[in-house]
Backbone as a printed PyTorch tensor [residue, N CA C, xyz], in Angstrom:
tensor([[[ 14.9190,  -4.3750,   4.3670],
         [ 13.8870,  -4.1700,   5.3120],
         [ 12.9930,  -3.7670,   4.5300]],

        [[ 11.8250,  -4.2200,   4.4490],
         [ 10.9880,  -3.5720,   3.8090],
         [  9.8420,  -2.8220,   4.1070]],

        [[  8.9290,  -1.7820,   3.4700],
         [  8.6530,  -0.8050,   3.9830],
         [  6.9140,  -0.3580,   2.5630]],

        [[  6.2320,  -0.1660,   3.8400],
         [  4.9270,   0.5130,   3.2520],
         [  4.7090,   1.6120,   3.6410]],

        [[  4.2900,   2.4590,   2.3010],
         [  4.2510,   4.0170,   2.6520],
         [  2.7420,   4.3070,   1.8060]],

        [[  2.0320,   4.9340,   2.3790],
         [  0.4980,   5.6500,   1.7980],
         [  0.6370,   6.9780,   1.8450]],

        [[  0.6580,   7.5720,   0.9870],
         [  0.5490,   9.1110,   1.2210],
         [ -0.9590,   9.6650,   0.4360]],

        [[ -1.7340,  10.2340,   1.6050],
         [ -2.9280,  10.3940,   1.6600],
         [ -3.1890,  11.9040,   1.1580]],

        [[ -3.8800,  12.0210,  -0.1000],
         [ -4.0230,  13.3510,  -0.6450],
         [ -4.6410,  14.6490,   0.1380]],

        [[ -4.1710,  15.4680,  -0.1090],
         [ -4.8440,  16.8120,   0.8930],
         [ -6.3270,  17.1590,  -0.2510]],

        [[ -7.3020,  17.7940,   0.3250],
         [ -8.5770,  17.8690,  -0.6420],
         [ -8.0830,  18.7960,  -1.0840]],

        [[ -8.1950,  18.7980,  -2.4360],
         [ -8.0840,  20.0600,  -3.6390],
         [ -7.1990,  20.0430,  -3.8920]],

        [[ -6.0660,  19.0710,  -3.8920],
         [ -4.8420,  18.7760,  -4.3950],
         [ -4.6020,  18.2220,  -5.5460]],

        [[ -5.9550,  17.9500,  -6.2160],
         [ -5.6880,  17.6140,  -7.2790],
         [ -5.0420,  18.3850,  -8.7420]],

        [[ -4.8510,  19.3120,  -8.7340],
         [ -4.5350,  20.4320,  -9.8860],
         [ -2.7700,  20.4060,  -9.5090]],

        [[ -2.4810,  20.3250,  -8.3940],
         [ -1.0300,  20.3360,  -8.3120],
         [ -0.5750,  18.8160,  -8.4280]],

        [[ -0.9780,  17.6820,  -7.9730],
         [ -0.5710,  16.3710,  -8.1790],
         [ -0.2410,  16.3600,  -9.6010]],

        [[ -1.3490,  16.6870, -10.4090],
         [ -1.4430,  16.7930, -12.0270],
         [ -0.2010,  17.4310, -12.4130]],

        [[ -0.2500,  18.7080, -11.9440],
         [  1.0100,  19.4190, -12.6200],
         [  2.4640,  18.7300, -12.1650]],

        [[  2.5990,  17.9480, -11.3240],
         [  3.5210,  17.4430, -10.7410],
         [  3.8640,  15.9250, -10.5120]],

        [[  2.8990,  15.3820, -12.1620],
         [  3.2000,  13.8840, -12.0350],
         [  4.3450,  13.4740, -12.8800]],

        [[  4.8270,  14.0920, -13.8360],
         [  6.3430,  13.9540, -14.3240],
         [  7.2120,  13.8560, -13.2440]],

        [[  7.0630,  14.8990, -12.2550],
         [  8.5890,  15.1850, -11.3100],
         [  8.2370,  13.6870, -10.4180]],

        [[  6.9630,  13.5680,  -9.7300],
         [  6.7700,  12.5920,  -9.2080],
         [  7.4780,  11.0570,  -9.7240]],

        [[  7.0020,  10.7070, -11.1670],
         [  7.5870,   9.4690, -11.6250],
         [  8.9270,   9.6250, -11.8080]],

        [[  9.8530,  10.9290, -12.2110],
         [ 11.2250,  10.8070, -12.2600],
         [ 11.5830,  10.4920, -10.7690]],

        [[ 10.9800,  11.0410,  -9.8400],
         [ 11.6530,  10.6390,  -8.1870],
         [ 11.4120,   8.9340,  -8.3660]],

        [[ 10.5770,   8.4300,  -8.2320],
         [  9.8860,   6.9330,  -8.4350],
         [ 11.1210,   6.1660,  -9.3870]],

        [[ 11.4590,   6.8670, -10.0710],
         [ 12.6240,   5.9740, -11.4110],
         [ 13.7780,   5.6850, -10.6920]],

        [[ 13.9540,   6.5880,  -9.6570],
         [ 15.3930,   6.4540,  -8.6320],
         [ 15.1570,   5.3090,  -8.2320]],

        [[ 14.1940,   4.7240,  -7.6900],
         [ 13.8720,   3.5550,  -6.7950],
         [ 13.3400,   2.3300,  -7.3450]],

        [[ 13.4460,   2.3110,  -8.6400],
         [ 12.8890,   1.0810,  -9.8450],
         [ 13.3780,  -0.1260,  -9.0590]],

        [[ 14.5280,  -0.2340,  -8.7670],
         [ 15.0740,  -1.7510,  -8.1840],
         [ 14.6990,  -2.0310,  -6.7120]],

        [[ 14.5940,  -1.0850,  -5.8580],
         [ 13.7870,  -1.3750,  -4.6740],
         [ 12.2670,  -1.2190,  -4.5660]],

        [[ 11.8790,  -1.2890,  -5.6920],
         [ 10.0670,  -1.2580,  -5.8600],
         [  9.5650,  -2.4660,  -5.8630]],

        [[  8.4940,  -2.5260,  -4.6370],
         [  7.9440,  -3.9210,  -4.7280],
         [  6.4000,  -3.6170,  -5.4460]],

        [[  5.9960,  -2.7890,  -4.9040],
         [  4.5240,  -2.2020,  -5.7260],
         [  4.6150,  -0.8650,  -5.3940]],

        [[  3.5080,  -0.1590,  -6.4300],
         [  3.2010,   1.3230,  -6.3790],
         [  2.1040,   1.4150,  -6.9520]],

        [[  1.3730,   2.3210,  -6.6710],
         [  0.2490,   2.7740,  -7.6780],
         [ -0.8580,   3.9400,  -6.5640]],

        [[ -1.4840,   4.7430,  -7.4780],
         [ -2.4010,   5.7320,  -6.7340],
         [ -3.8960,   5.2130,  -6.3460]],

        [[ -4.5570,   5.3400,  -5.4490],
         [ -5.5170,   4.9690,  -4.7330],
         [ -6.4900,   6.0860,  -5.3890]],

        [[ -8.1740,   5.9240,  -5.0310],
         [ -8.6680,   6.9100,  -5.9410],
         [-10.1870,   6.6540,  -4.8880]],

        [[-11.0640,   8.0120,  -4.9360],
         [-12.0370,   8.3500,  -3.7070],
         [-13.0480,   7.4250,  -4.1470]],

        [[-14.5810,   7.7650,  -3.3920],
         [-15.5550,   6.8810,  -4.1130],
         [-15.9830,   7.2960,  -5.1450]],

        [[-15.5530,   8.1790,  -6.0510],
         [-16.1430,   8.4290,  -7.8070],
         [-15.5000,   7.3630,  -8.4170]],

        [[-13.9150,   6.6550,  -7.8720],
         [-13.3940,   5.4320,  -8.8830],
         [-12.7880,   6.2270,  -9.6590]],

        [[-12.4630,   7.9220,  -9.7330],
         [-11.5390,   8.3520, -10.6840],
         [-10.9020,   9.5360, -10.0120]],

        [[-10.9260,  10.4100,  -9.1320],
         [-10.5660,  11.2410,  -8.3420],
         [ -9.4050,  10.3790,  -7.5460]],

        [[ -8.2690,  10.8750,  -7.7000],
         [ -6.8530,  10.1840,  -6.6870],
         [ -7.1270,  10.7280,  -5.5340]],

        [[ -7.0460,   9.8720,  -4.5100],
         [ -7.0420,  10.2330,  -3.1610],
         [ -5.8740,   9.8300,  -2.2510]],

        [[ -4.8420,   9.0600,  -2.9220],
         [ -3.6590,   8.8460,  -2.2170],
         [ -2.5130,   8.0890,  -3.3630]],

        [[ -1.4120,   7.7980,  -2.1770],
         [ -0.5080,   6.9150,  -3.3860],
         [  0.3630,   5.9180,  -2.1620]],

        [[  0.4360,   4.8130,  -3.1290],
         [  0.7980,   3.7280,  -2.1040],
         [  2.1830,   3.3110,  -2.5920]],

        [[  3.0790,   3.1110,  -2.0290],
         [  4.6070,   2.7490,  -2.4770],
         [  4.8900,   1.4760,  -1.4900]],

        [[  5.5050,   0.6280,  -1.8090],
         [  6.0800,  -0.8940,  -1.3950],
         [  7.2780,  -1.1870,  -1.7030]],

        [[  8.5030,  -0.4570,  -0.9150],
         [ 10.0490,  -0.6710,  -1.3120],
         [ 10.6860,  -1.3410,  -0.3300]],

        [[ 11.5890,  -1.9720,  -0.4140],
         [ 13.0880,  -2.7760,   0.1690],
         [ 13.9790,  -1.6290,  -0.1200]],

        [[ 14.3710,  -1.0900,   1.4240],
         [ 15.2810,  -0.3310,   1.3000],
         [ 16.2910,  -0.6310,   2.7230]],

        [[ 17.3330,  -0.0870,   3.0070],
         [ 18.3580,  -0.4250,   3.5720],
         [ 17.9810,  -0.1550,   4.9490]],

        [[ 16.9900,   0.9560,   5.3020],
         [ 16.6580,   1.0630,   6.6970],
         [ 15.8890,   2.2170,   6.8750]],

        [[ 15.4670,   2.5260,   8.4240],
         [ 14.6130,   3.3830,   8.6600],
         [ 14.6030,   4.8500,   8.0550]],

        [[ 16.1070,   5.2270,   7.8820],
         [ 16.5190,   6.4530,   7.6080],
         [ 16.1260,   6.8620,   6.2040]],

        [[ 16.3820,   5.5320,   5.7120],
         [ 16.3060,   5.7810,   3.6800],
         [ 14.5220,   5.5690,   3.9460]],

        [[ 13.9860,   5.0910,   4.4680],
         [ 12.6650,   4.7680,   3.7660],
         [ 12.0510,   6.5330,   4.5790]],

        [[ 12.3490,   7.1260,   5.7820],
         [ 12.0540,   8.3840,   6.1000],
         [ 12.3530,   9.4950,   4.6730]],

        [[ 13.6010,   9.2490,   4.1800],
         [ 14.1960,   9.8150,   3.3840],
         [ 13.1100,   9.6530,   1.9270]],

        [[ 13.0990,   8.6210,   1.8340],
         [ 11.8540,   8.2360,   0.4190],
         [ 10.2190,   9.1230,   0.8160]],

        [[  9.7830,   8.6080,   1.9920],
         [  8.8700,   9.3870,   1.9050],
         [  8.7020,  11.1960,   2.1870]],

        [[  9.5600,  11.5550,   2.5810],
         [  9.3660,  12.9030,   3.4350],
         [ 10.3610,  13.8440,   1.9180]],

        [[ 11.0330,  13.3180,   1.0600],
         [ 11.8550,  14.2690,   0.0280],
         [ 11.0040,  13.9720,  -1.2040]],

        [[  9.9820,  12.9690,  -1.2210],
         [  9.4340,  12.7460,  -2.4180],
         [  8.3740,  14.3340,  -2.8160]],

        [[  8.6850,  14.5700,  -3.9820],
         [  8.3530,  16.3490,  -4.5420],
         [  7.0220,  16.4830,  -4.4380]],

        [[  5.9890,  15.6220,  -4.5420],
         [  4.5500,  15.8660,  -4.2680],
         [  4.1170,  16.1240,  -3.0500]],

        [[  5.2080,  15.4980,  -1.9010],
         [  4.9210,  15.4230,  -0.6510],
         [  5.5640,  16.9530,  -0.1410]],

        [[  6.5160,  17.2650,  -1.0830],
         [  7.1370,  18.7330,  -0.6670],
         [  6.4030,  19.6000,  -1.0200]],

        [[  5.6090,  19.5150,  -1.9560],
         [  4.8330,  20.5840,  -2.4280],
         [  3.5080,  20.7990,  -1.7190]],

        [[  3.1420,  19.7670,  -0.9630],
         [  1.7690,  19.5900,  -0.1330],
         [  0.6260,  19.0760,  -0.9060]],

        [[  1.0420,  18.2500,  -1.9900],
         [ -0.1760,  17.3050,  -2.3500],
         [ -0.9010,  16.6820,  -1.4580]],

        [[ -0.1980,  16.1960,   0.0010],
         [ -0.3210,  15.1550,   0.6990],
         [ -0.8910,  15.7580,   1.9820]],

        [[ -1.8490,  15.4770,   2.8860],
         [ -2.1650,  15.4890,   4.0780],
         [ -1.1910,  15.0360,   5.3100]],

        [[ -1.0600,  13.6840,   4.8730],
         [ -0.3960,  12.5990,   6.1280],
         [  0.2730,  11.6290,   5.0520]],

        [[  1.1850,  10.6520,   6.0160],
         [  2.0680,   9.4270,   5.5500],
         [  1.9370,   8.7100,   6.4620]],

        [[  1.3910,   7.4520,   5.8270],
         [  1.2380,   6.2250,   6.6270],
         [  2.7830,   5.7370,   6.6260]],

        [[  3.5860,   5.3150,   7.2100],
         [  5.1330,   4.7970,   6.7880],
         [  4.7120,   3.6710,   8.2300]],

        [[  5.2010,   2.1910,   7.6490],
         [  5.2550,   1.1440,   8.5080],
         [  6.3620,   0.2050,   7.8710]],

        [[  7.0630,  -0.6480,   8.6190],
         [  7.9880,  -1.6720,   8.1960],
         [  6.9950,  -2.5440,   7.6190]],

        [[  7.2270,  -3.5750,   6.8750],
         [  6.2780,  -4.3630,   6.3260],
         [  7.2510,  -5.6690,   5.8090]],

        [[  6.5010,  -6.8270,   5.9490],
         [  7.1470,  -8.0620,   5.3680],
         [  6.4810,  -8.8620,   4.1880]],

        [[  7.2210,  -8.7900,   3.0660],
         [  6.7290,  -9.4030,   1.8720],
         [  6.4510, -10.6890,   2.0150]],

        [[  5.5130, -11.0950,   2.4400],
         [  4.9520, -12.4370,   2.6030],
         [  5.1810, -13.4490,   1.4220]],

        [[  4.4880, -12.6310,   0.0620],
         [  4.2280, -13.4750,  -1.3060],
         [  5.9810, -13.3830,  -1.6130]],

        [[  6.7320, -12.4930,  -1.4020],
         [  8.1520, -12.7470,  -1.7800],
         [  8.2590, -12.2180,  -3.1230]],

        [[  7.4310, -11.2090,  -3.4160],
         [  7.8640, -11.0560,  -5.1790],
         [  7.2090,  -9.5580,  -5.1400]],

        [[  7.2000,  -9.0970,  -6.4980],
         [  6.7090,  -7.4550,  -6.6150],
         [  5.6450,  -7.6890,  -7.1050]],

        [[  4.8950,  -6.5750,  -7.8920],
         [  3.5860,  -6.6630,  -8.3880],
         [  3.6190,  -7.0250,  -9.8290]],

        [[  4.8200,  -6.4650, -10.2090],
         [  4.8830,  -6.6430, -11.3230],
         [  5.0900,  -8.6580, -11.7540]],

        [[  5.6760,  -9.1990, -10.7340],
         [  5.4360, -10.6020, -10.5050],
         [  3.7530, -11.3810, -10.4800]],

        [[  2.8200, -10.2910, -10.3710],
         [  1.6320, -11.1060, -10.3420],
         [  1.1450, -11.5790, -11.4600]],

        [[  1.0030, -12.9070, -11.0880],
         [  0.3650, -13.8460, -12.4860],
         [ -0.8960, -13.4900, -13.2700]],

        [[ -1.7640, -12.3220, -12.5640],
         [ -2.9030, -11.6510, -13.1260],
         [ -2.6080, -10.3630, -13.6860]],

        [[ -1.3920, -10.0600, -13.8190],
         [ -0.9740,  -8.9110, -14.9270],
         [ -1.5590,  -7.4110, -14.1260]],

        [[ -1.6450,  -6.6480, -15.1670],
         [ -2.4500,  -5.2020, -14.8560],
         [ -3.5410,  -5.1280, -14.9680]],

        [[ -4.2270,  -6.0860, -15.8240],
         [ -5.2930,  -6.1560, -16.2210],
         [ -6.2600,  -6.8310, -15.7470]],

        [[ -7.3990,  -6.5660, -15.9650],
         [ -8.5300,  -7.4630, -15.5890],
         [ -8.8980,  -7.5080, -14.0830]],

        [[-10.1150,  -6.9910, -13.6460],
         [-10.6150,  -6.9840, -12.0090],
         [-10.2190,  -5.9750, -11.6950]],

        [[-11.1600,  -5.5620, -10.2980],
         [-10.7270,  -4.2320,  -9.7360],
         [ -9.7330,  -4.6430,  -8.6260]],

        [[ -8.9870,  -3.3720,  -8.2520],
         [ -7.9280,  -3.8190,  -7.3430],
         [ -8.2210,  -2.5220,  -6.3200]],

        [[ -7.5060,  -3.2070,  -5.1410],
         [ -7.6190,  -2.3660,  -4.0070],
         [ -6.3690,  -2.7010,  -2.8430]],

        [[ -6.3690,  -1.7070,  -1.9610],
         [ -5.4340,  -1.6420,  -1.2020],
         [ -6.3990,  -1.7660,   0.2860]],

        [[ -5.9570,  -2.7690,   1.0010],
         [ -6.3490,  -2.9120,   2.0350],
         [ -5.4430,  -2.8480,   3.1330]],

        [[ -5.7940,  -2.1170,   4.2020],
         [ -5.1830,  -1.9840,   5.5690],
         [ -5.9550,  -2.1680,   6.6970]],

        [[ -5.4990,  -3.0920,   7.4180],
         [ -5.9350,  -3.3110,   8.9370],
         [ -5.4300,  -2.8860,   9.9940]],

        [[ -5.6670,  -2.1270,  10.3230],
         [ -4.8800,  -1.1400,  11.6500],
         [ -5.1260,  -1.8120,  12.6950]],

        [[ -3.7910,  -2.6400,  13.3530],
         [ -4.3070,  -3.5410,  14.7910],
         [ -4.3990,  -2.5300,  15.6040]],

        [[ -5.3970,  -3.2890,  16.4700],
         [ -5.7690,  -2.6290,  18.0480],
         [ -4.8710,  -2.3070,  18.8050]],

        [[ -4.8640,  -1.5640,  19.8030],
         [ -3.7460,  -1.3400,  20.6790],
         [ -4.4050,  -1.7250,  22.2940]],

        [[ -4.6120,  -2.9670,  22.0640],
         [ -5.4980,  -3.3530,  23.3670],
         [ -4.8350,  -4.9890,  23.5350]],

        [[ -5.0180,  -5.5730,  24.5480],
         [ -4.6600,  -7.2510,  24.7100],
         [ -5.4950,  -7.9580,  23.2730]],

        [[ -6.7550,  -7.2560,  23.0640],
         [ -7.3250,  -8.2650,  22.0990],
         [ -6.5080,  -7.8270,  20.6340]],

        [[ -5.8180,  -6.8320,  20.6500],
         [ -5.1280,  -6.5740,  19.2360],
         [ -3.6310,  -7.2120,  19.0490]],

        [[ -3.8130,  -9.0010,  19.3430],
         [ -2.5360,  -9.8530,  19.1720],
         [ -2.8140,  -9.5470,  17.8060]],

        [[ -1.5650, -10.2010,  17.6030],
         [ -1.1560, -10.3810,  15.9610],
         [ -1.8070, -11.6440,  15.3360]],

        [[ -2.1700, -10.9900,  14.0520],
         [ -3.1100, -12.0140,  13.0890],
         [ -2.4340, -11.6760,  11.7180]],

        [[ -2.9120, -12.3120,  10.6290],
         [ -2.8000, -12.2100,   9.5320],
         [ -1.4340, -12.5660,   9.0560]],

        [[ -0.7510, -12.8940,   9.6290],
         [  1.0520, -12.9650,   9.6290],
         [  1.6360, -13.7480,   8.2480]],

        [[  0.7790, -14.4430,   7.8620],
         [  0.8250, -15.4280,   6.7590],
         [ -0.3800, -15.0020,   5.5980]],

        [[ -0.3490, -15.0910,   4.1700],
         [ -1.4640, -14.9760,   3.1760],
         [ -2.1940, -16.2160,   3.9660]],

        [[ -3.6680, -15.6770,   3.2780],
         [ -4.5860, -16.7210,   3.8850],
         [ -4.6870, -17.6400,   2.5340]],

        [[ -4.7360, -18.9160,   2.5100],
         [ -4.6080, -19.9150,   1.4390],
         [ -5.6370, -19.7460,   0.6740]],

        [[ -6.8660, -19.4530,   1.0600],
         [ -8.1410, -19.3530,  -0.2340],
         [ -7.9520, -18.6100,  -0.9130]],

        [[ -7.3610, -16.9650,  -0.5560],
         [ -7.0220, -15.8570,  -1.4510],
         [ -5.7620, -16.0970,  -2.7520]],

        [[ -4.6670, -17.0830,  -1.8970],
         [ -3.4850, -17.1040,  -2.8280],
         [ -3.3750, -18.3970,  -3.7060]],

        [[ -4.5800, -19.2080,  -3.2350],
         [ -5.0180, -20.3890,  -4.3570],
         [ -5.7810, -19.7570,  -5.4290]],

        [[ -6.7720, -18.7280,  -5.0070],
         [ -7.3250, -18.3480,  -6.1580],
         [ -6.5740, -17.2310,  -6.9520]],

        [[ -5.3360, -17.0600,  -6.4780],
         [ -4.6400, -16.3770,  -7.4850],
         [ -4.9290, -14.3770,  -7.4920]],

        [[ -5.6170, -14.1020,  -6.4510],
         [ -6.3220, -12.9600,  -6.2900],
         [ -5.1530, -12.1030,  -5.3150]],

        [[ -3.9580, -12.2570,  -4.5260],
         [ -3.2850, -11.7140,  -4.1110],
         [ -2.3690, -11.3420,  -4.8840]],

        [[ -2.2450,  -9.6210,  -5.1190],
         [ -0.8490,  -8.8340,  -5.5430],
         [  0.1930,  -8.7510,  -4.4310]],

        [[  0.1680,  -8.1940,  -3.3340],
         [  1.0100,  -7.7860,  -2.2800],
         [  0.4600,  -8.2730,  -0.9930]],

        [[  1.1830,  -8.9590,   0.0340],
         [  0.1800,  -8.9040,   1.3140],
         [  1.8230,  -9.2150,   2.0230]],

        [[  0.9800,  -8.6990,   3.4320],
         [  2.3610,  -8.4570,   4.2890],
         [  1.8110,  -7.6770,   5.7330]],

        [[  2.2760,  -8.2360,   7.2170],
         [  2.1210,  -7.4220,   8.2180],
         [  2.7500,  -6.3320,   8.3700]],

        [[  2.2140,  -5.1140,   8.8730],
         [  2.5140,  -4.0580,   9.3180],
         [  3.4820,  -4.1160,  10.6370]],

        [[  4.4410,  -3.4340,  10.9050],
         [  5.4010,  -3.8220,  11.8210],
         [  5.8120,  -2.4190,  12.5880]],

        [[  6.1710,  -2.7340,  13.6700],
         [  6.6730,  -1.4140,  14.5360],
         [  8.2570,  -1.2470,  13.6910]],

        [[  8.7520,   0.2760,  14.1110],
         [  9.9610,   0.2650,  13.5260],
         [ 11.0180,  -0.6860,  13.3740]],

        [[ 11.4200,  -1.4950,  14.9430],
         [ 12.3210,  -2.5060,  15.0060],
         [ 11.7430,  -3.8670,  14.4640]],

        [[ 10.8960,  -3.7450,  13.8740],
         [ 10.2650,  -5.1130,  13.0790],
         [  9.7520,  -5.9270,  13.8390]],

        [[  9.6280,  -5.7360,  15.3370],
         [  9.0460,  -6.9690,  16.3760],
         [  7.7050,  -6.7540,  16.7360]],

        [[  7.1150,  -5.5560,  16.7430],
         [  5.6330,  -5.4000,  17.0380],
         [  4.8560,  -5.4540,  15.9000]],

        [[  3.6810,  -6.2850,  15.8980],
         [  2.4600,  -6.2880,  14.7200],
         [  1.9110,  -4.8280,  15.0400]],

        [[  1.7710,  -4.2260,  13.7090],
         [  0.6750,  -3.2970,  14.1940],
         [ -0.7200,  -3.0030,  13.2660]],

        [[ -0.5920,  -4.4820,  12.2660],
         [ -1.5240,  -4.7620,  11.3500],
         [ -1.3090,  -5.4450,  10.1780]],

        [[ -2.0550,  -5.3640,   9.0180],
         [ -1.8260,  -5.8510,   7.7760],
         [ -2.2810,  -5.3010,   6.8210]],

        [[ -1.1750,  -5.1560,   5.6300],
         [ -1.8470,  -4.4470,   4.5540],
         [ -1.8120,  -5.2600,   3.2850]],

        [[ -2.0990,  -4.9610,   2.2290],
         [ -2.6260,  -6.2900,   1.2000],
         [ -2.9160,  -5.3890,  -0.2030]],

        [[ -2.5080,  -5.9670,  -0.9640],
         [ -3.1430,  -5.3180,  -2.6380],
         [ -3.2450,  -6.1820,  -3.2350]],

        [[ -4.9600,  -6.6960,  -3.6680],
         [ -5.9810,  -7.7320,  -3.8550],
         [ -6.7510,  -7.0850,  -5.0030]],

        [[ -6.8270,  -8.1050,  -5.7740],
         [ -8.0340,  -7.9480,  -7.0620],
         [ -9.0500,  -8.4380,  -6.3060]],

        [[-10.3190,  -8.1320,  -6.3720],
         [-11.6890,  -8.5800,  -5.5680],
         [-12.6980,  -7.9940,  -6.5110]],

        [[-13.8360,  -8.6940,  -6.4000],
         [-15.2100,  -8.2220,  -6.8680],
         [-15.6700,  -6.4990,  -6.5760]],

        [[-15.4390,  -6.1810,  -5.1900],
         [-15.8060,  -5.0300,  -4.5420],
         [-15.2840,  -4.6910,  -3.4190]],

        [[-15.3740,  -3.6810,  -2.6970],
         [-14.3130,  -3.3340,  -1.4860],
         [-14.9140,  -4.0940,  -0.1210]],

        [[-15.7410,  -4.8540,  -0.4950],
         [-16.5000,  -5.8100,   0.9490],
         [-15.7720,  -7.1070,   0.4980]],

        [[-15.4670,  -7.6010,  -0.3670],
         [-14.6880,  -8.7820,  -0.7740],
         [-13.4730,  -8.4310,  -0.4940]],

        [[-12.7210,  -7.3420,  -1.1090],
         [-11.3380,  -7.1930,  -0.5120],
         [-11.0970,  -7.0500,   0.6640]],

        [[-12.2080,  -6.7050,   1.3430],
         [-11.8530,  -6.4680,   2.9320],
         [-11.4690,  -8.1360,   3.7230]],

        [[-12.3030,  -9.0100,   2.8100],
         [-12.1970, -10.3410,   3.1640],
         [-10.8190, -11.0080,   3.1170]],

        [[ -9.8000, -10.1560,   2.5970],
         [ -8.1640, -10.6710,   2.6310],
         [ -8.1550, -10.9710,   4.1930]],

        [[ -8.6880, -10.0130,   4.8910],
         [ -8.1430, -10.0760,   6.4340],
         [ -8.9200, -10.8730,   7.1450]],

        [[ -8.6670, -11.3830,   8.3070],
         [ -9.3610, -12.3310,   9.3030],
         [-10.7660, -11.2980,   9.4340]],

        [[-11.4600, -12.0440,  10.2360],
         [-12.5830, -11.5980,  11.2720],
         [-12.1440, -11.2380,  12.3000]],

        [[-10.9540, -11.2670,  12.6230],
         [-10.6200, -10.8810,  14.0760],
         [-10.8490,  -9.6410,  14.7850]],

        [[-11.3450,  -9.7190,  15.9480],
         [-11.2780,  -8.4930,  16.8150],
         [-10.0620,  -7.7280,  16.8580]],

        [[ -8.9840,  -8.1420,  16.3780],
         [ -7.4540,  -7.7180,  16.5500],
         [ -7.3860,  -6.4750,  15.9170]],

        [[ -8.4330,  -5.7700,  14.9600],
         [ -8.0730,  -4.6990,  14.2690],
         [ -9.0590,  -3.7170,  14.7400]],

        [[ -8.5600,  -2.4520,  14.6950],
         [ -9.3180,  -1.2700,  15.3930],
         [-10.1180,  -0.8000,  14.0460]],

        [[ -9.4030,  -0.7830,  12.7770],
         [-10.3540,  -0.2490,  11.9850],
         [ -9.6600,  -1.0000,  10.3960]],

        [[-10.6590,  -1.0730,   9.4900],
         [ -9.9450,  -1.6180,   8.4780],
         [-10.2690,  -0.9140,   7.2110]],

        [[ -9.4510,  -0.0300,   6.1560],
         [ -9.3830,   0.6940,   5.2440],
         [ -9.3820,  -0.2920,   4.0700]],

        [[-10.3000,   0.4320,   3.0570],
         [-10.2370,  -0.4950,   1.7500],
         [-10.3340,   1.0020,   0.2370]],

        [[ -9.4520,   0.6920,  -0.1120],
         [ -9.3350,   1.6390,  -1.3840],
         [ -9.2440,   1.5700,  -2.3980]],

        [[ -9.4110,   1.8140,  -3.3320],
         [ -9.8720,   1.4230,  -4.9910],
         [ -8.0900,   1.7010,  -5.1110]],

        [[ -7.5010,   0.9980,  -6.1680],
         [ -6.0540,   1.1670,  -6.5210],
         [ -5.8290,   0.5640,  -7.5650]],

        [[ -4.7300,   1.0920,  -8.3730],
         [ -4.4270,   0.4760,  -9.5010],
         [ -2.8420,   0.6980,  -9.5500]],

        [[ -2.2330,  -0.2480, -10.4780],
         [ -1.0320,  -0.4150, -10.8120],
         [ -0.2360,   0.8900, -11.1500]],

        [[  1.1000,   1.4810, -10.7640],
         [  1.2400,   2.3750, -11.0330],
         [  2.2820,   2.6050, -11.6380]],

        [[  3.1190,   3.7900, -12.3360],
         [  4.2800,   3.5120, -12.7840],
         [  4.0090,   4.5020, -14.0540]],

        [[  4.8550,   4.7520, -14.9260],
         [  4.6730,   5.5180, -16.1920],
         [  4.0960,   4.6810, -17.1510]],

        [[  2.8730,   5.0240, -17.8740],
         [  2.1510,   4.4100, -18.8970],
         [  3.0030,   3.7610, -19.7000]],

        [[  2.7390,   2.6140, -20.5710],
         [  3.4590,   1.9800, -21.4760],
         [  3.3910,   2.4010, -22.5040]]])
């Protein structure tokens, strides 16, 4: 089962985040085999961390909750909240398999939150061919309910010119109550 985690930083938690960076990496090292993608997001200045995204293939929802809430920087109070959703790896690869590599172009996390109304029908269940053909999709998939049956939105990691272009990975459907776009970079220990 694949899961997407987006831990959002508390305001003012940067010193604590920096102090716990090695502890965070050591925790993530335990999940190297399960990791599909990972990395920090950044605020409007493009430099100050605003959160961390992780996409993993884990045995079940209990393991996903343990990953999210046992994480040392979560336990220490770095994060204000956690988005935890089942996710389906439409591209069937990890970020390390992305043909564009770690460098070149701006990278973004795009989260489309599905509307909770009859208009909120499932959309964007498959990768948009125009993005896939361009080679700008790093990771892509629907956000799902705990049982994996209901569509709750779509999340993608993309290479794009700017946030507006990045949000174009989602259809312009009224099915989304909100779309978030965050500056993102490949995560993990520096080489």
